[in-house]
Each structure stands twice: as C-alpha cells, then as structure tokens.
N, C-alpha and C positions, 0 to 999 in steps of 0.2 A: 504493500500500500504506500510505498515511499513517495510517489509523486503527489498523492493526495495529502499525506501527512505534512509534508514540507510547506504546503500552501497556507497552513493555519497556525494559530497559537492554540494551545490546548490547556483546558482546565481539567485537572485530575482530582476526583473526589472518591471517597470510600476506598482508600488505598490499602488493599489486603493482597500481599504478594508472597509467593513461595520463591525463595532466592534472595539475592541481595536487594534491600530496599533502595529506592532512589536516593541520591546524595544531595537532593535539593530540599532546602528547609521549607516546610509548609508555612503559609501565611497565618494570620491570627485566627482564621476560621478552620484551619486544618486542611486547606486546599493547596495543591501544588499547581503552579503555572509554568508551562513549558513552551518553548518554541518547537516547531516541527522537528528541527535538527536535534534538539535535546531529547525529545521523545524517541526518535529513531535510535540515537546513541544508547539510550537506556534499554529499549526493547531488544536491540541486537545483542545485548548482554545475556539474554536468555531467561529472564524471570518468567514465572507463570503467574498471570493475574487471576486471582481467585474471585474476589469481589472488587470491582472497580467500575467507575464511569469516567470515560474520556470524552470531553465535549470540545468539538472544534469550533473555534471562534475566529472570525476574520481579524487579522492583526490590527487593523484600524479601529476595531471595536474593543480592543483589550482593556483600555483604561476604564471605559464605561462598564464593561463586564466585571472587572475586578471590584468595582464599587457596589455591584449587586451581590448580596450575600446568599443567593440561592445555592443550595447544596444538593445537586443531583445525587441520587442513591439507587442502589439495586437491591440490597438485602432487605427483604420484606416489602418491596415495592411491586405489588401485583399489576400496576399499570404498565410495567415494562412490557407486558405481553399484550397490551391493548393495541389493536390496529388503528385506533383513533388518536393516538398521541404522537407528539413530536419530541424533540429534545427538551429536557427538563429546564435547562437554563434559558432565560429569555433571550440571550445573545447567541445561543447555540444554533448552529445550522446542521450539525451532524453529531451523532452521539454513538459511541461504542460502549456497550454495556457487557461487562464480564460477570456472568451470573453463576456464582458458586462453582467456578471452574468447570461447569458442565455445559454451559451455553455461552455463545457470544452473539449479541444482537447488534445490528446496525440500524439506527433510527435516523431517518432523514437522508440527505445526500443527493447529489445529482447522478445522472446515468453513469458517468465515469467513475465516481466513487463507489457506486453499487457494483459495477462490473469488476473493479479492482479488488474490492472486498471479497466478492464471490470467488475470485481466483485464489486469493490468499487464504480464505477460510471456506472451503467448499461445503462443509457440513453445518455452517452457521445458519441460524434463523435470520432472515432478512425482513425487516419491517420498514417499508418506505412510506413515510407520511408526507414529507414536504421537501422541496428542493431548497438548496442554499440560494439566496438572492444576492 
C-alpha cells in the first residue's frame, strides 16, 4: 500500500501491537501522529497490529485534525462492521481498522486505495463508504 500511505498523514489510535512498539511519543490524548514515510518505516519492521485504527488525513488538514480530540477505536466498536459508516475521525478520509488481529477493515478510500489494499490484504473485509475528497 506504499503509494497510498505516503500521500497522507496518519492518526494512530488504540495502539495494541505484538512486537516492538512505535518509538514515537503519543500526544496528550494517547494518539500517535505519523507521516506516511514514518508509518511505512514502522510497518516494514514487522509488528503485528492486534487492535489499532489508522486514519488517513490529508497533510493540509493535520493541524485542524490534531485539534479535534476524536478517538477512533475498534475494540468493542460494533459499528466497525456497519456498511453505513465512514471513518470515525471527522478529518479522516480512509481508515484501516485492525480488529483483534483476526480482521483488517478498510473504510473509505478511492478506487486506487481499495485496489491497492485488496492486493496487499486479499482476505481482508472491505467496507467502502465514501471517497476521499
């Protein structure tokens, strides 16, 4: 998913990993903010994301998104499986939900993101609700 990942800044919430945790200090709300390059560097290190929500945010919206304290979550969030929903964060245009290390959901995204995700994760559930604008 490298081309898609690099185009965004990423909000990472509900950070539960097997392997080395990220070396980035969370903000006051427990969220980690990453550039696409930082996320790729970390993911290529091989951690398994057990519970996590990664929300793609356009770089020009990052400051406004950081001011919004919405905390996307997966554990216990039954709306993750609802076909009527989009990304949880109001500035999010694409969301990757790692659900108990047994499912990976893509929520939102354009055609390119969906096809790239499908190739990277052929067994993942895809819920496409809205396009990035």
